N, C-alpha and C positions, 0 to 999 in steps of 0.2 A: 745612158746616161739620167740621174731622177728628174726626177717630178719634181722636186725641192728647187732645180735650176728657176721655174718656175715662180716660184711663189711673188717673188716678187712685184713680174704682170700686175699682182692684185692689184697694188698701190695703186694703179691709176685708173680704180672704181672711183677713190676720191675725185677726179672731176669727170668726170661725164656724171656721176651724179652730180655736178655747181655748175654743168653747163644749166646739164635739166630744170636744177635753180633758177640759177640770175643769168642776167645775160651780163654783164661783170666781165665771163669766165671764155676765154673767146680764143678755143682750140682743136686748129686743122686737124686735119689724116695725118701731115707730115711734122704734129707735132705730138700729135699721140708715136705712134715712125718711132719718134728718133727715143721721145722715152721711153719708151720699150726696152727700144736697144742698150740701151745708158744705162735701165737694170736689172737690161742678162748680165747685163758685159762685169759689172760690180760684183752680182749673182755667180756666176762663173768665179774670180775676178775671187770671191768670200771662198770659197767653194774649194779655186785653186792653193791654198796658203795652208801652206802643209811643215809645219814645223814642230820636234817636240818638246817645244818647251812653250807653256803658256802666254808666258814676257811678250814672244814676238808673238804667237797667231794674233794676241787681241792690240798688239801694239799697232803691225800692218791689218789688220782689217778695222783700228783701225785710222788707219791712216788710208785707206780707201775708201769711208768713208767722207772720211773729211775733207777729200778733196770727188769724191761725187757734191756734195753743201759749193763747194764749190766752181763746180762746175757750173752746176744747177740754178744755183743765188746771177749766175755772167748770164745763166738762158736768161730768162728772165724775165734777169733788172737791166744788167746791165750795173755792172755790181765792178769795172774793173775800165768802164767804156770797150774797151775786144771791139772789134770786126768784127763777131757772130751776137755783139750779143742783141738780146733781144727789144732795148732798146729802140 
């Protein structure tokens, strides 16, 4: 397994720094675990895309990133009002 799969976990440094700077960011250990797992899943999915056509590869990776952003927004603020929303 390539170490590159774990690079997206560096994005978790943003809320860690935010927690140290301000009291407005309130993440628990469970939040970090869920987001870390989600980032690993998306990173693994992007590595899994194996299309020979560049158009298809860009489409599939863009679709994964779009779905990631939608789920992330729902977990953070409850855009769609689902039962697992963060609000």
